[in-house]
N, C-alpha and C positions, 0 to 999 in steps of 0.2 A: 637382515642386510649384511652382506659380506664385504669387508673393507680390507684390501691388501696394501700394506705399508712397505715400500721398497726404496728407501733412499740410499745414496752413497754417504760417505763421511762428510762432515762439514770441516774441512781441513783445519787442523790445529785447535779445534774447539769441541767437536763431537765426533765420536766414532759412528759408523753406520748403525751399530746396535743401539747406541745412546740416542741417536736421532729417531730411530724407530720407536723407542720407548716413550720419548717426549711427545711424538705425534699421537701415539695411542692414548696417552694420558689426557691430552687435550680433547680428543674426539670422545673418549669415554664419559667426559663430563656432560656431553649432550646426548650421546647415543650409548648408554651403558650396556645395552643388551645386544649390540651388534657383534658379529663374528669377526674378530680381528686376526689377520694372518700377517705376521711380520717376517719379511725377507730382507735382512741387511744386505746391501749390494756393494759392488765394486766394479771397476772396469780395467783391472790389471795393475793398478797402482796400490797405494797404501790401503790396507784393509782387505785386500783380496783373500789372503789366507784365512783370516778370521770369519769373513763373510761366508766362504764356502764350507769351512769346518762347522760353523754354526748351523748352516742350512742342511747339512748332510749327516749331522751327528758324528763327526769325525773327531780327531785329536790333534793337539799341537806337540811338535817335537822341538825341544830346545837344544841348541848346539852353540859351541864357541868356535868361531871361524876367523880367518884373516880379514881384517877390515880394510877399507879403501886406502888407508895410509900404511898398511902393512902390519899394524898391531892388532892383537886379538880383540874381537867384539862379540857380544852376546847376540845371537841370531836365532831364527826359528823357521820352520816350515810346517805344513799341515799334511795329515793323512786323512783323506775323506772317508765317509762312512762305508764305502765299498771295500776299504782296506787295500785297494790296489792302485789308487790314484793319489799322487802327491801334488801339492800345490806350493810353489815357491815364490816369494817376492824377492827379486834381486836386491831391492832397497834394504831388506833386512840385513844383508851381508855387506852390500856395497853402496848404500844409500848416502845421500847428501847430509842427512841428519847425524851421521857418524863423524862429520868433519867440521870442526869449529870454523866460524866465519873467517877468521884471520889466517887459517891454514888451507883454505880452498885453492887447489891448484891441480887442474886435470892433467897436467904433464906428469904428475906423480901418482895419481890414484889408480887403483887396480881392481879388476873384477875377480881376483883369485878366490875370494870367499864365496862368491856365487857358484863357482865350479865346485867348491867343497860341499856346498849344500846339495847340489845335483848328485854328487857321488854318494852322499849320505842317504839321499832318497832311494837310490837303487839298492844300497846296502839294506835298506828297510824293506825291500821287496817290491818297490813301486814298478808297475807295468806301464803306467802312463804318468807323465809329468806335465802339469800346467805351470808355466813360469810367467809371472807378471814382471814387466821390465820398466816400470815407471820409477821416478824418483832417484835416479842414479847420481853418484858423485864422480863418475868416470868418463873417460874419452879414449879408451884403449882398444876399441873395436872388439872387445871380448877376448883380448890376448891373454889376460890373466886367467880367465875362465878356462881357456884352452890349455894353458900350462897346468892348471889344477887337476884337470881330468886326464892328464897323461901326454898331452901334445908337447913337442919340443920346438920352440921358436928360436932360431939360432942366428948368431952374428957371424962375422967373417972368421972368427977364431973357433967356431963350433960351440960357443957357450950360449946358454939361455940369455935372451935379451933382458934388460932391466925392466922392472915393472912400470906401468903407467904409459901415458901417451908419448913421453919422450923416448922410451926404449924402442918404439916402433921404427925410429930412424935407423937403427942398427940392424934391422932384420934383413937377412939375405936368403934364408931357406926355412922350411917348416917340415918337421918329421911328425906326421899324424898317425903313424902306425901303432903307437903305444897307447892311444886313447882307449879308455876303459870300454870294452866291447858291450857291456850291459847298457851303456848310454846310447849306443848306436842301434840298439834293439828295442828300446822303449818308444812309445808314441810321445812325441814332444810337441805340445802346443804352446805358442808364445802369445800371451795376452798383450796386445799392443794397441795404443790409441793414437799413434802418430804415423804418418805415411811418408816421412822424409827419407831421401837416399842417404848413403854413407857420407859422401863428400860433396863439395861444391858450395855455392852461395846459399843453398837451401838444405845443406847437409848437417850432420851431427854437430860439428865444431861451431859452425856459424850460428845455428839456431839456438842451441842449448849450452854452448860453451860459456857464455857470459854469466849465467846463473851458477856455474860451477867454479867461477873465479878467474876465467880467462879474459885477458885484455885483447886488443885488436892484433897485436903482434903474436901473441900466444895462439889465437884462433888460426892464423895463417900457418903457423908451424904445425899445429895439431892436424889441420886438414892435409898438409903435405905428408905427414907421417901416416895418416890413415890411407892415403893413396899408395904409399910404399907397402903397407900391410896388405891392402887389397891385391896389389900386383903379385905379391908372393903367395898369398893364400889361395888366390884363384888358380894359380898354376899347380899348387900342391894338392888342393882339395878337388880340383876339376869342376868347380861351380863358379859361375859369374853372377854374383849377387849384389854388387855394390850399388846398382841403380834400382834394386827391388824396393818398392815402397815399404817403409818400415825398417830397412837395413840400418838406417842411422839412429834408430831408437836406442835410448840408454847409452849414448856415446858410442854407438856402433856395435853394441852387444847383439842387436838383431842380426847384423851381418855375420858375426862369429857363430851364432847359433844356426843360422841358415847354411853357412858354408861347411861347417864341420859336423853338425849333428842332424842335418837335413830336417830341421824343425819346420813347422808350419806356422806362419804368422797369421793370427786371426784377430778380429775385433775383441778387445778385452771384455766388453760388456756382453757380447754374444756368447763368449765362452762361459761366463758366469751364469747368464740366463739359462744356457743349456744344462750346466751342471746342477742347478737347483730345480730344473724341470718347471721353469717359471710359467710357461703357457698352460700347462695342465693345472697348475695351482689357481691361476686367475680366471679360468674359463667361465666360471659362474659367479664372478665377483660383481658387486654393484659399483665399486669405485676403486681406483688405484691411486695411491699417493706416493710420489717420488720426490727427489730433491738432492741438493749438494750445496757446498759452501757458496758458490756463485754460479748463477745461471746467466749465460751470455751467448754470444754467437758461437763460441767454441763448443758449447754444450751440444750443438747439433752435429758435431763431427766426432761421433763415437763415444760420447760421454754417457754415464749411467742414465740420467733422466731421459735422454733421447731414445736409448735402447729399450728402456722400460715402456715408454709411451708407444713406441712402434709395435711392441709385442701386445700391449693392451688393445690397441686399435684394431688388431686382427680380429678381436672378439667384440668390437664395438663398445668397449668399456670407457667411461669418462676418466680423464687423468688430471690430477692437480699437482702442480709443482711448487715446492717450498724451498726457499734458499736464504742464506745469510744476506745476500744482495742479489738483485735482479736488474740486469741491464735493460734499458729502454729499447734496445735493438733485439731483444730475445723473444719477442712475441711471435716470431715466425717459426718456432721450433715445432715441427710437425708432430701432432698427436697430443701435445700438452694443451688442455683446454683453458686452464687459468693458472696464472703464476702469482705467488705471494712472497713478499720479503718478510722475514721475521723481525727485522729491526724496527723498533717503535720510534721513529723520528731521528733527529740528529744526535746520534750516540757515538762517543769515541770508540775507535776500533777495539781497544783493549777491553772496554766494558761490554761491547757486543759479543766478543768471543768468550769472556768470562761468564756471561749470562745466557749463552746460546740455548741451553736446555730449557730455561724458564721462558725465553722468548718463543722458542719453537712450540712449547706446550700452549702458551697463550694464543699464538697465531692459529694453531690447530683448533683450539676451542672456538675461536671466532669463525673459522672456515666452516666448522661443523654447525655452528649456529646459523650461518647463512643458508646452509643446505636445509636445516630444519625449517627455516622460514619458508623456503621454496616448497618443501613437502607439505607444510600446513596450508599454504596458499592454494596449492593444487587440490588438496582435499576439500577445502572450503568452497572452491570454485565448482567442484563436482557436486557437492551437497546443494549448492545454490541452483545448479543446473537441474538437479533431480526435483527441486521444488517448483520449477517452472511448469505452467500448464501445457498440456500437449494439444495439438490441433489435429484432428483426424480428417478434416476436410469435409 
């Protein structure tokens, strides 16, 4: 029996790799001789670099770059096993986790460090770059990233505008002629799991501004500034991308990447499935197990479990989903045959997160036990059928 284990991370409690190990440990207690294939997954957000590096036998590159508040932070990106593909998480340089709760203000945060990682990747010889743009602390439309790679975003005095969403209000022109040519020649795929436009009531500022520290007044200002940014950039870059689905991802970084680097926005989970050659690995599997921290209605819209299940169903393989919590409305996720929560009853959130590995292992053992009961029952039924007398008429 071949069992493929392909979960995403359980946010703030288990990495995808740790979740994979816990699931395997539970199943091995019941099926010790099964063939286990672990493929830690991601959909463009946290864990994408490590998932792809692990799956392809690549390496991690550590760098110190400009953080979202303008001070240096430790960041990283990956070089995949082919030696030619780099994978970047913008959150590593410009993520919300770099900003203390009391300092969160998207008027001030910048994507400059993300641009520095992109430059370092081409210095490393990357011919293709996959960039995941989840988990941002920013709302600057990718302005900082553009400045980091050589673009000049200028105010009326011909000076570079200030960093962050507030600086966009001063923008009157953009000189994109000095952008590093190597970045215009690589294949750039953007792993994105949201389809929002840059501006408006469903845009970057309105949808994701509050979790980055924006109040209602700030959201209105940020949206106005992104409109200014789009007006200027669309004239100078010659591309109208503000209404492209995904342009508003990561505080508008999607827009900046589309406009200046002609990037291609793709489903994050599809990029990862492609890179790890998922379908070829699972083609002869007996079972696929996937999961994430919470499985709910959002899971169906481009999250890892939905993507894994869709791929598995092409080969008629049953899929089990495991999560920290499961919404009662999530039973309609196409391709996932059964869903299980790892939490054993009414447990405080901090306890559930602290014991996530133990709970995942325990739940996995129980799932395996149920499967074993089914297998044994099937065998016994066949033996009973074989003992029945036959009638030849």
